[in-house]
C-alpha positions as CSV (number, residue, x, y, z in Angstrom):
1,M,49.4,67.2,-37.0
2,R,47.8,64.1,-35.7
3,S,49.0,62.5,-32.5
4,A,49.4,58.7,-32.2
5,P,46.5,56.9,-30.6
6,P,47.1,56.0,-26.9
7,I,48.4,52.5,-26.2
8,A,45.7,50.2,-25.0
9,R,46.1,48.6,-21.6
10,S,47.0,45.0,-22.1
11,P,46.6,41.9,-19.8
12,A,50.4,42.0,-19.2
13,S,50.2,45.5,-17.8
14,G,49.9,46.7,-14.2
15,G,53.1,47.9,-12.6
16,E,53.5,51.6,-11.9
17,W,56.7,53.5,-11.6
18,R,56.3,56.3,-9.1
19,C,58.6,59.0,-7.8
20,V,60.5,58.0,-4.6
21,Q,59.9,61.4,-3.0
22,C,56.4,62.6,-3.9
23,G,54.7,59.6,-5.4
24,Q,54.0,61.2,-8.8
25,L,53.3,58.6,-11.6
26,L,56.3,58.4,-13.9
27,A,55.5,55.5,-16.1
28,V,53.3,52.3,-16.4
29,L,54.6,48.9,-17.2
30,R,53.3,47.7,-20.6
31,E,54.4,44.4,-22.2
32,G,57.8,44.4,-20.5
33,R,58.6,48.1,-21.2
34,L,57.9,51.4,-19.5
35,H,55.2,53.6,-21.1
36,I,56.0,57.2,-20.4
37,R,53.3,59.8,-21.3
38,L,54.3,63.5,-21.2
39,T,52.4,66.7,-21.9
40,R,51.5,67.8,-25.4
41,G,51.0,64.2,-26.6
42,H,54.6,62.9,-26.3
43,E,54.7,59.2,-25.5
44,Y,57.6,56.8,-25.2
45,L,58.2,53.1,-24.7
46,V,61.5,52.5,-23.1
47,G,63.4,49.4,-21.8
48,F,65.3,48.8,-18.6
49,P,67.2,50.2,-16.8
50,A,65.6,53.7,-16.9
51,T,66.4,56.9,-15.1
52,S,64.0,59.9,-14.9
53,K,63.7,63.3,-13.2
54,C,60.3,63.8,-11.6
55,R,58.4,66.6,-13.3
56,T,56.8,67.5,-9.9
57,C,59.6,67.6,-7.3
58,G,62.8,67.3,-9.4
59,S,63.9,64.1,-7.7
60,L,66.1,61.7,-9.7
61,N,64.5,58.2,-10.0
62,E,65.9,54.9,-11.3
63,V,64.4,51.6,-12.0
64,R,66.6,48.6,-13.0
65,D,64.0,46.0,-14.1
66,A,60.3,45.2,-14.0
67,T,60.6,43.2,-10.8
68,S,61.6,46.3,-8.9
69,L,58.4,48.1,-9.7
70,G,56.2,48.2,-6.6
71,A,59.0,46.9,-4.5
72,A,61.5,49.1,-2.5
73,P,62.5,52.2,-4.5
74,A,65.7,51.9,-6.5
75,G,66.6,55.5,-5.9
76,P,70.0,57.0,-5.2
77,G,72.2,55.2,-2.6
78,R,70.1,52.0,-2.7
């Protein structure tokens, strides 16, 4: 089975969504949506808001919109 080709980086890209606990990269902002790449070739483009469990430390992470990427973490209790 062939996997889909990776999504090319666009000029509108740049924001990174990282875990609030360990700093692991969770997703990259691409054209207003989050590009999530998992093992075994699974890739997703998702809208906002988004919640994800970190694959490294197990911490629950939340991002409400693109402007909160790179700003103060939008984790639990914030």
